N, CA, C and O atoms as CSV, one atom per row, in Angstrom:
chain,resi,resn,atom,element,x,y,z
A,1,MET,N,N,-143.823,15.950,-190.398
A,1,MET,CA,C,-142.510,16.655,-190.837
A,1,MET,C,C,-141.450,15.804,-190.615
A,1,MET,O,O,-141.545,15.018,-189.672
A,2,LYS,N,N,-140.313,15.806,-191.399
A,2,LYS,CA,C,-139.127,15.157,-191.225
A,2,LYS,C,C,-138.222,15.707,-190.019
A,2,LYS,O,O,-138.239,16.924,-189.831
A,3,PRO,N,N,-137.539,15.004,-189.299
A,3,PRO,CA,C,-136.612,15.561,-188.308
A,3,PRO,C,C,-135.705,16.705,-188.827
A,3,PRO,O,O,-135.527,17.751,-188.202
A,4,SER,N,N,-135.127,16.404,-190.066
A,4,SER,CA,C,-134.297,17.484,-190.545
A,4,SER,C,C,-134.856,18.820,-190.815
A,4,SER,O,O,-134.217,19.865,-190.691
A,5,LEU,N,N,-136.177,18.722,-191.220
A,5,LEU,CA,C,-136.940,19.978,-191.490
A,5,LEU,C,C,-137.260,20.746,-190.260
A,5,LEU,O,O,-137.268,21.977,-190.249
A,6,ILE,N,N,-137.546,19.950,-189.139
A,6,ILE,CA,C,-137.969,20.447,-187.901
A,6,ILE,C,C,-136.655,21.123,-187.336
A,6,ILE,O,O,-136.720,22.223,-186.787
A,7,THR,N,N,-135.618,20.532,-187.464
A,7,THR,CA,C,-134.359,21.190,-186.994
A,7,THR,C,C,-134.036,22.364,-187.810
A,7,THR,O,O,-133.628,23.362,-187.216
A,8,LEU,N,N,-134.160,22.389,-189.098
A,8,LEU,CA,C,-133.852,23.504,-189.810
A,8,LEU,C,C,-134.888,24.852,-189.353
A,8,LEU,O,O,-134.524,26.025,-189.269
A,9,ILE,N,N,-136.123,24.369,-189.120
A,9,ILE,CA,C,-137.183,25.404,-188.680
A,9,ILE,C,C,-136.654,25.958,-187.347
A,9,ILE,O,O,-136.564,27.177,-187.198
A,10,LEU,N,N,-136.306,25.114,-186.386
A,10,LEU,CA,C,-135.788,25.540,-185.082
A,10,LEU,C,C,-134.679,26.515,-185.126
A,10,LEU,O,O,-134.694,27.579,-184.506
A,11,ILE,N,N,-133.636,26.073,-185.950
A,11,ILE,CA,C,-132.499,26.960,-186.119
A,11,ILE,C,C,-132.804,28.411,-186.560
A,11,ILE,O,O,-132.403,29.441,-186.020
A,12,LEU,N,N,-133.631,28.279,-187.701
A,12,LEU,CA,C,-134.172,29.698,-188.210
A,12,LEU,C,C,-134.803,30.581,-187.131
A,12,LEU,O,O,-134.555,31.777,-186.983
A,13,VAL,N,N,-135.624,29.871,-186.414
A,13,VAL,CA,C,-136.444,30.626,-185.260
A,13,VAL,C,C,-135.569,31.160,-184.259
A,13,VAL,O,O,-135.727,32.327,-183.900
A,14,PHE,N,N,-134.531,30.340,-183.691
A,14,PHE,CA,C,-133.667,30.833,-182.664
A,14,PHE,C,C,-132.746,31.910,-183.320
A,14,PHE,O,O,-132.528,32.931,-182.668
A,15,ASN,N,N,-132.244,31.781,-184.436
A,15,ASN,CA,C,-131.313,32.711,-185.034
A,15,ASN,C,C,-132.028,34.062,-185.345
A,15,ASN,O,O,-131.378,35.107,-185.373
A,16,SER,N,N,-133.398,34.033,-185.583
A,16,SER,CA,C,-134.135,35.276,-185.893
A,16,SER,C,C,-134.357,35.908,-184.526
A,16,SER,O,O,-134.396,37.138,-184.485
A,17,CYS,N,N,-134.503,35.228,-183.429
A,17,CYS,CA,C,-134.793,35.791,-182.155
A,17,CYS,C,C,-133.560,36.508,-181.498
A,17,CYS,O,O,-133.732,37.452,-180.727
A,18,SER,N,N,-132.418,36.078,-181.795
A,18,SER,CA,C,-131.209,36.740,-181.085
A,18,SER,C,C,-130.627,37.774,-182.025
A,18,SER,O,O,-130.737,37.723,-183.250
A,19,THR,N,N,-129.989,38.726,-181.336
A,19,THR,CA,C,-129.358,40.029,-181.953
A,19,THR,C,C,-128.185,39.559,-182.533
A,19,THR,O,O,-127.436,38.895,-181.816
A,20,PRO,N,N,-127.849,39.793,-183.796
A,20,PRO,CA,C,-126.573,39.342,-184.490
A,20,PRO,C,C,-125.441,40.155,-183.829
A,20,PRO,O,O,-125.646,41.310,-183.458
A,21,VAL,N,N,-124.424,39.640,-183.705
A,21,VAL,CA,C,-123.162,40.388,-183.074
A,21,VAL,C,C,-122.859,41.660,-183.544
A,21,VAL,O,O,-122.560,42.581,-182.785
A,22,ALA,N,N,-122.929,41.779,-184.961
A,22,ALA,CA,C,-122.651,42.932,-185.658
A,22,ALA,C,C,-123.797,44.112,-185.183
A,22,ALA,O,O,-123.419,45.282,-185.124
A,23,GLU,N,N,-124.938,43.830,-184.911
A,23,GLU,CA,C,-125.765,44.776,-184.500
A,23,GLU,C,C,-125.635,45.083,-183.040
A,23,GLU,O,O,-125.935,46.211,-182.650
A,24,GLN,N,N,-125.245,44.242,-182.268
A,24,GLN,CA,C,-124.738,44.505,-180.974
A,24,GLN,C,C,-123.395,45.462,-180.808
A,24,GLN,O,O,-123.228,46.336,-179.957
A,25,VAL,N,N,-122.608,45.108,-181.716
A,25,VAL,CA,C,-121.316,45.941,-181.793
A,25,VAL,C,C,-121.717,47.399,-182.155
A,25,VAL,O,O,-121.091,48.282,-181.570
A,26,LYS,N,N,-122.559,47.722,-182.934
A,26,LYS,CA,C,-122.997,49.045,-183.390
A,26,LYS,C,C,-123.500,49.786,-182.102
A,26,LYS,O,O,-123.321,50.997,-181.971
A,27,GLN,N,N,-124.110,49.055,-181.192
A,27,GLN,CA,C,-124.842,49.589,-180.067
A,27,GLN,C,C,-123.693,50.375,-179.152
A,27,GLN,O,O,-123.976,51.270,-178.356
A,28,LEU,N,N,-122.539,49.952,-179.370
A,28,LEU,CA,C,-121.352,50.588,-178.506
A,28,LEU,C,C,-121.203,51.962,-178.783
A,28,LEU,O,O,-120.966,52.734,-177.854
A,29,ASN,N,N,-121.326,52.414,-180.082
A,29,ASN,CA,C,-121.023,53.861,-180.343
A,29,ASN,C,C,-121.870,54.756,-179.436
A,29,ASN,O,O,-123.048,54.499,-179.188
A,30,GLY,N,N,-121.224,55.810,-178.955
A,30,GLY,CA,C,-121.837,56.754,-178.186
A,30,GLY,C,C,-121.212,57.100,-176.944
A,30,GLY,O,O,-120.075,56.722,-176.663
A,31,TYR,N,N,-121.977,57.862,-176.134
A,31,TYR,CA,C,-121.424,58.237,-174.766
A,31,TYR,C,C,-122.131,57.427,-173.584
A,31,TYR,O,O,-123.350,57.292,-173.476
A,32,TRP,N,N,-121.185,56.918,-172.731
A,32,TRP,CA,C,-121.712,56.063,-171.618
A,32,TRP,C,C,-121.215,56.680,-170.330
A,32,TRP,O,O,-120.166,57.307,-170.183
A,33,GLU,N,N,-122.182,56.389,-169.372
A,33,GLU,CA,C,-121.875,57.068,-168.117
A,33,GLU,C,C,-122.015,55.916,-167.119
A,33,GLU,O,O,-122.987,55.162,-167.141
A,34,ILE,N,N,-120.926,55.797,-166.171
A,34,ILE,CA,C,-120.863,54.646,-165.288
A,34,ILE,C,C,-121.897,54.788,-164.021
A,34,ILE,O,O,-121.979,55.768,-163.281
A,35,GLU,N,N,-122.635,53.633,-163.946
A,35,GLU,CA,C,-123.600,53.563,-162.896
A,35,GLU,C,C,-122.915,53.033,-161.627
A,35,GLU,O,O,-122.759,53.723,-160.620
A,36,LYS,N,N,-122.490,51.670,-161.761
A,36,LYS,CA,C,-121.913,50.963,-160.735
A,36,LYS,C,C,-120.840,50.093,-161.092
A,36,LYS,O,O,-120.679,49.763,-162.267
A,37,VAL,N,N,-120.014,49.650,-160.079
A,37,VAL,CA,C,-119.071,48.518,-160.332
A,37,VAL,C,C,-119.365,47.377,-159.292
A,37,VAL,O,O,-119.370,47.649,-158.091
A,38,GLU,N,N,-119.598,46.166,-159.718
A,38,GLU,CA,C,-119.550,45.073,-158.792
A,38,GLU,C,C,-118.156,44.466,-158.623
A,38,GLU,O,O,-117.437,44.152,-159.572
A,39,LEU,N,N,-117.850,44.335,-157.384
A,39,LEU,CA,C,-116.611,43.810,-157.078
A,39,LEU,C,C,-116.751,42.112,-157.086
A,39,LEU,O,O,-117.886,41.635,-157.097
A,40,PRO,N,N,-115.738,41.347,-157.081
A,40,PRO,CA,C,-115.706,39.942,-157.014
A,40,PRO,C,C,-116.288,39.501,-155.645
A,40,PRO,O,O,-116.907,38.440,-155.558
A,41,SER,N,N,-116.089,40.327,-154.553
A,41,SER,CA,C,-116.783,39.928,-153.197
A,41,SER,C,C,-118.302,40.065,-153.122
A,41,SER,O,O,-119.006,39.645,-152.204
A,42,GLY,N,N,-118.696,40.695,-154.188
A,42,GLY,CA,C,-120.073,40.955,-154.120
A,42,GLY,C,C,-120.545,42.410,-153.776
A,42,GLY,O,O,-121.668,42.842,-154.037
A,43,GLU,N,N,-119.491,43.147,-153.125
A,43,GLU,CA,C,-119.586,44.675,-152.875
A,43,GLU,C,C,-119.884,45.333,-154.101
A,43,GLU,O,O,-119.330,44.983,-155.143
A,44,THR,N,N,-120.769,46.317,-154.060
A,44,THR,CA,C,-121.179,47.273,-155.131
A,44,THR,C,C,-120.680,48.677,-154.644
A,44,THR,O,O,-120.771,49.117,-153.498
A,45,LYS,N,N,-120.136,49.291,-155.732
A,45,LYS,CA,C,-119.800,50.720,-155.561
A,45,LYS,C,C,-120.729,51.443,-156.526
A,45,LYS,O,O,-120.731,51.120,-157.714
A,46,THR,N,N,-121.472,52.354,-156.089
A,46,THR,CA,C,-122.380,53.118,-156.906
A,46,THR,C,C,-121.804,54.490,-157.157
A,46,THR,O,O,-121.014,55.011,-156.370
A,47,TYR,N,N,-122.234,55.090,-158.321
A,47,TYR,CA,C,-121.688,56.420,-158.730
A,47,TYR,C,C,-122.931,57.278,-158.846
A,47,TYR,O,O,-123.848,56.815,-159.524
A,48,GLY,N,N,-123.090,58.465,-158.277
A,48,GLY,CA,C,-124.057,59.393,-158.429
A,48,GLY,C,C,-123.759,60.363,-159.589
A,48,GLY,O,O,-124.077,60.040,-160.734
A,49,ILE,N,N,-123.186,61.491,-159.342
A,49,ILE,CA,C,-122.747,62.306,-160.413
A,49,ILE,C,C,-121.390,62.040,-160.842
A,49,ILE,O,O,-120.445,61.938,-160.059
A,50,ASN,N,N,-121.303,61.922,-162.196
A,50,ASN,CA,C,-119.932,61.696,-162.774
A,50,ASN,C,C,-119.411,62.823,-163.462
A,50,ASN,O,O,-120.104,63.527,-164.196
A,51,ARG,N,N,-118.105,63.025,-163.221
A,51,ARG,CA,C,-117.405,64.142,-163.867
A,51,ARG,C,C,-116.952,63.888,-165.157
A,51,ARG,O,O,-116.526,64.822,-165.837
A,52,THR,N,N,-116.988,62.660,-165.619
A,52,THR,CA,C,-116.567,62.166,-166.902
A,52,THR,C,C,-117.550,61.141,-167.542
A,52,THR,O,O,-118.243,60.380,-166.867
A,53,VAL,N,N,-117.552,61.184,-168.804
A,53,VAL,CA,C,-118.169,60.127,-169.489
A,53,VAL,C,C,-117.390,59.384,-170.438
A,53,VAL,O,O,-116.420,59.979,-170.908
A,54,ASP,N,N,-117.596,58.274,-170.799
A,54,ASP,CA,C,-116.875,57.379,-171.770
A,54,ASP,C,C,-117.406,57.615,-173.109
A,54,ASP,O,O,-118.614,57.463,-173.288
A,55,TYR,N,N,-116.585,57.995,-174.146
A,55,TYR,CA,C,-117.013,57.980,-175.451
A,55,TYR,C,C,-116.509,56.914,-176.132
A,55,TYR,O,O,-115.287,56.775,-176.068
A,56,ILE,N,N,-117.291,55.925,-176.927
A,56,ILE,CA,C,-116.808,54.953,-177.610
A,56,ILE,C,C,-117.114,55.196,-179.144
A,56,ILE,O,O,-118.226,55.573,-179.513
A,57,GLU,N,N,-116.128,54.972,-179.966
A,57,GLU,CA,C,-116.560,55.180,-181.374
A,57,GLU,C,C,-115.970,54.145,-182.213
A,57,GLU,O,O,-114.743,54.133,-182.310
A,58,LEU,N,N,-116.681,53.253,-182.849
A,58,LEU,CA,C,-116.255,52.120,-183.686
A,58,LEU,C,C,-115.611,52.781,-185.002
A,58,LEU,O,O,-116.221,53.629,-185.654
A,59,LYS,N,N,-114.439,52.363,-185.308
A,59,LYS,CA,C,-113.863,52.693,-186.653
A,59,LYS,C,C,-114.345,51.780,-187.721
A,59,LYS,O,O,-114.641,52.199,-188.841
A,60,ASN,N,N,-114.429,50.441,-187.348
A,60,ASN,CA,C,-114.977,49.354,-188.330
A,60,ASN,C,C,-115.601,48.281,-187.396
A,60,ASN,O,O,-115.712,48.420,-186.178
A,61,ASP,N,N,-115.951,47.315,-188.027
A,61,ASP,CA,C,-116.561,45.954,-187.233
A,61,ASP,C,C,-115.543,45.477,-186.233
A,61,ASP,O,O,-115.960,44.861,-185.252
A,62,THR,N,N,-114.265,45.692,-186.375
A,62,THR,CA,C,-113.393,44.980,-185.467
A,62,THR,C,C,-112.456,45.951,-184.582
A,62,THR,O,O,-111.635,45.461,-183.807
A,63,SER,N,N,-112.597,47.251,-184.714
A,63,SER,CA,C,-111.771,48.054,-183.924
A,63,SER,C,C,-112.455,49.454,-183.623
A,63,SER,O,O,-113.355,49.874,-184.351
A,64,GLY,N,N,-112.016,50.125,-182.578
A,64,GLY,CA,C,-112.494,51.514,-182.228
A,64,GLY,C,C,-111.636,52.146,-181.377
A,64,GLY,O,O,-110.518,51.702,-181.115
A,65,ILE,N,N,-112.184,53.371,-180.834
A,65,ILE,CA,C,-111.465,54.045,-179.856
A,65,ILE,C,C,-112.397,54.420,-178.696
A,65,ILE,O,O,-113.618,54.428,-178.853
A,66,ARG,N,N,-111.830,54.721,-177.565
A,66,ARG,CA,C,-112.436,54.903,-176.295
A,66,ARG,C,C,-111.772,56.161,-175.539
A,66,ARG,O,O,-110.558,56.202,-175.342
A,67,THR,N,N,-112.573,57.096,-175.165
A,67,THR,CA,C,-111.748,58.163,-174.608
A,67,THR,C,C,-112.749,58.585,-173.354
A,67,THR,O,O,-113.907,58.171,-173.319
A,68,LYS,N,N,-112.277,59.323,-172.475
A,68,LYS,CA,C,-112.878,60.131,-171.391
A,68,LYS,C,C,-113.094,61.547,-171.716
A,68,LYS,O,O,-112.153,62.221,-172.135
A,69,LEU,N,N,-114.312,62.068,-171.548
A,69,LEU,CA,C,-114.653,63.399,-171.855
A,69,LEU,C,C,-115.549,63.971,-170.509
A,69,LEU,O,O,-116.303,63.309,-169.795
A,70,SER,N,N,-115.275,65.147,-170.428
A,70,SER,CA,C,-115.940,65.987,-169.208
A,70,SER,C,C,-117.026,66.797,-169.847
A,70,SER,O,O,-116.747,67.641,-170.698
A,71,PRO,N,N,-118.228,66.571,-169.470
A,71,PRO,CA,C,-119.423,67.091,-170.141
A,71,PRO,C,C,-119.553,68.574,-169.374
A,71,PRO,O,O,-119.395,68.733,-168.163
A,72,LYS,N,N,-119.869,69.600,-170.316
A,72,LYS,CA,C,-119.984,70.999,-169.955
A,72,LYS,C,C,-121.640,71.165,-169.936
A,72,LYS,O,O,-122.422,70.419,-170.526
A,73,ILE,N,N,-121.966,72.230,-169.183
A,73,ILE,CA,C,-123.223,72.730,-168.958
A,73,ILE,C,C,-124.162,72.939,-170.463
A,73,ILE,O,O,-125.361,72.677,-170.557
A,74,ASP,N,N,-123.327,73.449,-171.526
A,74,ASP,CA,C,-123.818,73.657,-172.717
A,74,ASP,C,C,-124.244,72.570,-173.562
A,74,ASP,O,O,-125.014,72.683,-174.516
A,75,GLY,N,N,-123.648,71.410,-173.117
A,75,GLY,CA,C,-123.943,70.164,-173.833
A,75,GLY,C,C,-122.675,69.735,-174.620
A,75,GLY,O,O,-122.650,68.624,-175.150
A,76,SER,N,N,-121.722,70.506,-174.702
A,76,SER,CA,C,-120.446,70.329,-175.334
A,76,SER,C,C,-119.548,69.480,-174.361
A,76,SER,O,O,-119.968,69.280,-173.222
A,77,PHE,N,N,-118.420,69.009,-174.725
A,77,PHE,CA,C,-117.445,68.303,-173.905
A,77,PHE,C,C,-116.123,68.841,-173.860
A,77,PHE,O,O,-115.728,69.506,-174.818
A,78,ILE,N,N,-115.339,68.627,-172.805
A,78,ILE,CA,C,-113.901,68.931,-172.774
A,78,ILE,C,C,-113.214,67.543,-172.895
A,78,ILE,O,O,-113.644,66.561,-172.290
A,79,SER,N,N,-112.065,67.506,-173.751
A,79,SER,CA,C,-111.304,66.411,-173.844
A,79,SER,C,C,-109.836,66.618,-173.574
A,79,SER,O,O,-109.305,67.709,-173.780
A,80,ASN,N,N,-109.169,65.555,-173.105
A,80,ASN,CA,C,-107.789,65.911,-172.864
A,80,ASN,C,C,-106.897,65.234,-174.023
A,80,ASN,O,O,-105.692,65.006,-173.921
A,81,ASN,N,N,-107.723,64.948,-175.168
A,81,ASN,CA,C,-107.075,64.318,-176.494
A,81,ASN,C,C,-106.548,62.948,-176.149
A,81,ASN,O,O,-106.028,62.361,-177.098
A,82,ASN,N,N,-106.570,62.343,-175.049
A,82,ASN,CA,C,-106.104,60.946,-174.747
A,82,ASN,C,C,-107.215,60.001,-175.159
A,82,ASN,O,O,-108.387,60.339,-174.994
A,83,TYR,N,N,-106.928,58.962,-175.629
A,83,TYR,CA,C,-107.794,57.783,-176.152
A,83,TYR,C,C,-107.131,56.502,-176.090
A,83,TYR,O,O,-105.903,56.430,-176.055
A,84,GLU,N,N,-107.836,55.547,-176.076
A,84,GLU,CA,C,-107.277,54.138,-176.075
A,84,GLU,C,C,-107.949,53.427,-177.211
A,84,GLU,O,O,-109.165,53.460,-177.396
A,85,ILE,N,N,-107.070,52.769,-177.977
A,85,ILE,CA,C,-107.563,51.852,-179.422
A,85,ILE,C,C,-107.940,50.529,-178.878
A,85,ILE,O,O,-107.256,49.997,-178.003
A,86,PHE,N,N,-108.976,49.993,-179.353
A,86,PHE,CA,C,-109.220,48.707,-178.828
A,86,PHE,C,C,-109.727,47.765,-180.064
A,86,PHE,O,O,-110.390,48.264,-180.974
A,87,SER,N,N,-109.412,46.497,-180.055
A,87,SER,CA,C,-109.974,45.645,-180.933
A,87,SER,C,C,-111.069,44.685,-180.698
A,87,SER,O,O,-110.921,44.026,-179.669
A,88,LEU,N,N,-112.026,44.462,-181.319
A,88,LEU,CA,C,-113.126,43.595,-180.983
A,88,LEU,C,C,-112.917,42.205,-181.524
A,88,LEU,O,O,-112.795,41.965,-182.726
A,89,ILE,N,N,-112.880,41.212,-180.468
A,89,ILE,CA,C,-112.651,39.917,-180.875
A,89,ILE,C,C,-113.781,39.008,-180.300
A,89,ILE,O,O,-114.242,39.176,-179.171
A,90,ASN,N,N,-114.156,38.122,-181.079
A,90,ASN,CA,C,-115.212,37.206,-180.723
A,90,ASN,C,C,-114.494,35.912,-180.400
A,90,ASN,O,O,-113.943,35.274,-181.296
A,91,LYS,N,N,-114.490,35.519,-179.161
A,91,LYS,CA,C,-113.736,34.182,-178.696
A,91,LYS,C,C,-114.899,33.378,-178.058
A,91,LYS,O,O,-115.603,33.791,-177.136
A,92,GLU,N,N,-115.011,32.098,-178.712
A,92,GLU,CA,C,-115.884,31.107,-178.298
A,92,GLU,C,C,-117.399,31.666,-178.065
A,92,GLU,O,O,-118.051,31.192,-177.135
A,93,GLY,N,N,-117.922,32.603,-178.846
A,93,GLY,CA,C,-119.213,33.021,-178.756
A,93,GLY,C,C,-119.351,34.196,-177.682
A,93,GLY,O,O,-120.456,34.583,-177.302
A,94,LYS,N,N,-118.093,34.759,-177.199
A,94,LYS,CA,C,-118.116,35.808,-176.303
A,94,LYS,C,C,-117.269,37.025,-177.058
A,94,LYS,O,O,-116.250,36.889,-177.736
A,95,LEU,N,N,-117.961,38.217,-176.755
A,95,LEU,CA,C,-117.249,39.378,-177.419
A,95,LEU,C,C,-116.406,40.035,-176.609
A,95,LEU,O,O,-116.893,40.269,-175.503
A,96,TYR,N,N,-115.141,40.469,-176.802
A,96,TYR,CA,C,-114.171,41.030,-175.998
A,96,TYR,C,C,-113.632,42.373,-176.675
A,96,TYR,O,O,-113.363,42.429,-177.875
A,97,MET,N,N,-113.496,43.467,-175.781
A,97,MET,CA,C,-112.815,44.683,-176.123
A,97,MET,C,C,-111.288,44.409,-175.774
A,97,MET,O,O,-110.991,44.250,-174.590
A,98,ILE,N,N,-110.366,44.352,-176.700
A,98,ILE,CA,C,-108.907,44.082,-176.447
A,98,ILE,C,C,-108.223,45.370,-176.482
A,98,ILE,O,O,-108.204,45.955,-177.566
A,99,TYR,N,N,-107.616,45.948,-175.396
A,99,TYR,CA,C,-106.849,47.147,-175.409
A,99,TYR,C,C,-105.316,46.866,-175.349
A,99,TYR,O,O,-104.867,45.959,-174.649
A,100,ASN,N,N,-104.515,47.697,-176.128
A,100,ASN,CA,C,-103.150,47.558,-176.106
A,100,ASN,C,C,-102.461,48.852,-176.114
A,100,ASN,O,O,-102.318,49.459,-177.176
A,101,THR,N,N,-102.049,49.293,-175.059
A,101,THR,CA,C,-101.167,50.734,-175.059
A,101,THR,C,C,-99.875,50.422,-174.692
A,101,THR,O,O,-99.538,49.337,-174.217
A,102,PRO,N,N,-99.015,51.531,-174.946
A,102,PRO,CA,C,-97.542,51.382,-174.694
A,102,PRO,C,C,-97.248,50.979,-173.171
A,102,PRO,O,O,-96.152,50.522,-172.848
A,103,PHE,N,N,-98.329,51.180,-172.218
A,103,PHE,CA,C,-98.084,50.988,-170.986
A,103,PHE,C,C,-98.752,49.802,-170.408
A,103,PHE,O,O,-98.366,49.309,-169.348
A,104,SER,N,N,-99.778,49.322,-171.107
A,104,SER,CA,C,-100.423,48.091,-170.533
A,104,SER,C,C,-101.312,47.449,-171.723
A,104,SER,O,O,-101.526,48.044,-172.779
A,105,LYS,N,N,-101.786,46.197,-171.426
A,105,LYS,CA,C,-102.693,45.493,-172.297
A,105,LYS,C,C,-103.648,44.902,-171.346
A,105,LYS,O,O,-103.240,44.478,-170.265
A,106,TRP,N,N,-105.087,44.835,-171.723
A,106,TRP,CA,C,-106.079,44.278,-170.914
A,106,TRP,C,C,-107.198,43.971,-171.761
A,106,TRP,O,O,-107.145,44.278,-172.952
A,107,GLU,N,N,-108.184,43.411,-171.287
A,107,GLU,CA,C,-109.414,43.023,-172.121
A,107,GLU,C,C,-110.680,43.308,-171.134
A,107,GLU,O,O,-110.636,43.521,-169.922
A,108,GLU,N,N,-111.741,43.255,-171.929
A,108,GLU,CA,C,-113.047,43.446,-171.126
A,108,GLU,C,C,-113.910,42.525,-171.892
A,108,GLU,O,O,-113.936,42.611,-173.120
A,109,GLU,N,N,-114.635,41.630,-171.247
A,109,GLU,CA,C,-115.744,40.917,-171.877
A,109,GLU,C,C,-116.960,41.701,-171.935
A,109,GLU,O,O,-117.360,42.223,-170.895
A,110,ILE,N,N,-117.628,41.857,-173.069
A,110,ILE,CA,C,-118.960,42.612,-173.107
A,110,ILE,C,C,-119.983,41.476,-172.733
A,110,ILE,O,O,-120.114,40.445,-173.392
A,111,LEU,N,N,-120.673,41.779,-171.628
A,111,LEU,CA,C,-121.681,40.844,-171.218
A,111,LEU,C,C,-123.102,41.126,-171.787
A,111,LEU,O,O,-123.940,40.263,-172.048
A,112,LYS,N,N,-123.255,42.600,-171.953
A,112,LYS,CA,C,-124.538,43.053,-172.598
A,112,LYS,C,C,-124.303,44.361,-173.133
A,112,LYS,O,O,-123.512,45.109,-172.559
A,113,VAL,N,N,-124.931,44.731,-174.212
A,113,VAL,CA,C,-124.866,46.045,-174.778
A,113,VAL,C,C,-126.187,46.157,-175.646
A,113,VAL,O,O,-126.547,45.348,-176.501
A,114,ASP,N,N,-126.786,47.223,-175.292
A,114,ASP,CA,C,-127.933,47.574,-176.182
A,114,ASP,C,C,-128.163,48.976,-176.061
A,114,ASP,O,O,-127.286,49.602,-175.466
A,115,LYS,N,N,-129.239,49.667,-176.531
A,115,LYS,CA,C,-129.207,51.008,-176.628
A,115,LYS,C,C,-129.204,51.884,-175.481
A,115,LYS,O,O,-128.945,53.083,-175.573
A,116,ASP,N,N,-129.545,51.181,-174.189
A,116,ASP,CA,C,-129.434,51.898,-173.042
A,116,ASP,C,C,-128.411,51.546,-172.029
A,116,ASP,O,O,-128.014,52.326,-171.163
A,117,GLN,N,N,-127.959,50.183,-172.206
A,117,GLN,CA,C,-126.894,49.711,-171.165
A,117,GLN,C,C,-125.786,48.936,-171.762
A,117,GLN,O,O,-125.883,48.205,-172.747
A,118,LEU,N,N,-124.741,49.166,-171.076
A,118,LEU,CA,C,-123.493,48.408,-171.375
A,118,LEU,C,C,-122.851,47.720,-170.097
A,118,LEU,O,O,-122.611,48.432,-169.122
A,119,ILE,N,N,-122.623,46.649,-170.068
A,119,ILE,CA,C,-122.072,45.919,-169.115
A,119,ILE,C,C,-120.818,45.030,-169.447
A,119,ILE,O,O,-120.889,44.095,-170.244
A,120,VAL,N,N,-119.775,45.346,-168.847
A,120,VAL,CA,C,-118.478,44.617,-169.321
A,120,VAL,C,C,-117.855,44.120,-167.850
A,120,VAL,O,O,-118.164,44.676,-166.796
A,121,ILE,N,N,-116.971,43.039,-167.934
A,121,ILE,CA,C,-116.287,42.460,-166.925
A,121,ILE,C,C,-114.803,42.219,-167.346
A,121,ILE,O,O,-114.552,41.638,-168.402
A,122,ASN,N,N,-113.720,42.717,-166.423
A,122,ASN,CA,C,-112.417,42.679,-166.841
A,122,ASN,C,C,-111.850,41.248,-166.322
A,122,ASN,O,O,-112.555,40.367,-165.829
A,123,THR,N,N,-110.582,41.187,-166.506
A,123,THR,CA,C,-109.821,40.032,-166.001
A,123,THR,C,C,-109.800,39.894,-164.432
A,123,THR,O,O,-109.635,38.768,-163.964
A,124,GLU,N,N,-109.944,40.879,-163.667
A,124,GLU,CA,C,-109.908,40.969,-162.307
A,124,GLU,C,C,-111.398,40.655,-161.756
A,124,GLU,O,O,-111.632,40.684,-160.548
A,125,LYS,N,N,-112.312,40.378,-162.645
A,125,LYS,CA,C,-113.653,40.196,-162.432
A,125,LYS,C,C,-114.490,41.308,-161.721
A,125,LYS,O,O,-115.384,41.107,-160.898
A,126,LEU,N,N,-114.038,42.539,-162.191
A,126,LEU,CA,C,-114.772,43.773,-161.826
A,126,LEU,C,C,-115.940,43.852,-162.931
A,126,LEU,O,O,-115.713,43.830,-164.141
A,127,LYS,N,N,-117.094,43.938,-162.413
A,127,LYS,CA,C,-118.285,44.161,-163.501
A,127,LYS,C,C,-118.663,45.678,-163.484
A,127,LYS,O,O,-118.969,46.278,-162.454
A,128,TYR,N,N,-118.611,46.239,-164.737
A,128,TYR,CA,C,-118.887,47.629,-164.908
A,128,TYR,C,C,-120.250,47.818,-165.489
A,128,TYR,O,O,-120.535,47.166,-166.493
A,129,PHE,N,N,-121.096,48.614,-164.987
A,129,PHE,CA,C,-122.435,48.855,-165.594
A,129,PHE,C,C,-122.606,50.311,-165.882
A,129,PHE,O,O,-122.617,51.192,-165.022
A,130,TYR,N,N,-122.749,50.498,-167.273
A,130,TYR,CA,C,-122.931,51.817,-167.702
A,130,TYR,C,C,-124.372,51.920,-168.268
A,130,TYR,O,O,-125.063,50.954,-168.591
A,131,LYS,N,N,-124.730,53.222,-168.343
A,131,LYS,CA,C,-126.073,53.637,-168.919
A,131,LYS,C,C,-125.686,54.659,-169.935
A,131,LYS,O,O,-124.646,55.311,-169.848
A,132,ARG,N,N,-126.542,54.777,-170.886
A,132,ARG,CA,C,-126.473,55.678,-171.959
A,132,ARG,C,C,-126.407,57.068,-171.351
A,132,ARG,O,O,-127.232,57.339,-170.479
A,133,TYR,N,N,-125.408,58.085,-171.760
A,133,TYR,CA,C,-125.383,59.335,-171.074
A,133,TYR,C,C,-126.459,60.211,-171.688
A,133,TYR,O,O,-126.719,60.273,-172.890
A,134,GLN,N,N,-127.017,60.840,-170.762
A,134,GLN,CA,C,-128.121,61.957,-171.113
A,134,GLN,C,C,-127.533,63.273,-170.947
A,134,GLN,O,O,-126.970,63.511,-169.878
A,135,LYS,N,N,-127.582,64.134,-171.823
A,135,LYS,CA,C,-126.908,65.516,-171.739
A,135,LYS,C,C,-127.777,66.236,-170.426
A,135,LYS,O,O,-128.937,66.029,-170.069
A,136,LEU,N,N,-126.810,67.095,-169.902
A,136,LEU,CA,C,-127.226,67.954,-168.788
A,136,LEU,C,C,-128.318,68.799,-169.200
A,136,LEU,O,O,-128.157,69.264,-170.328
A,137,SER,N,N,-129.304,69.109,-168.657
A,137,SER,CA,C,-130.286,70.154,-168.868
A,137,SER,C,C,-130.702,70.848,-167.678
A,137,SER,O,O,-130.839,70.216,-166.631
A,138,ILE,N,N,-130.957,72.318,-167.744
A,138,ILE,CA,C,-131.307,73.026,-166.728
A,138,ILE,C,C,-132.801,73.605,-167.200
A,138,ILE,O,O,-132.966,74.269,-168.223
A,139,ASP,N,N,-133.772,73.261,-166.341
A,139,ASP,CA,C,-135.070,73.777,-166.744
A,139,ASP,C,C,-135.554,74.770,-165.716
A,139,ASP,O,O,-136.640,75.331,-165.863
């Protein structure tokens, strides 16, 4: 085989093995419960029972909202109707959630997102680990 054909085949193989950014972004939708935070010092703060969960809803491929909700025993949620609007930006192959409120502006790099886990890191190097929220159940 010619080198250019081998290169083309390798590119196609590697591209088919990776999850496209658009597919990763869709995984953000839903309810997320914080598991732990890793501090830059290496210390870890773990969370047991959470009184709130984060709800993320994409409005399109480049923006969405994030709000805190309090789960109720019946499976519904209580909201304080506050939310943050974010933009999704791909910078140098890294995906960022950029927040801009009247009070502050910050960003989080998405290190991992799939159907079960979300990991983000902010500019202070705090790494947040979330798991997909599971509704409370009483058996």
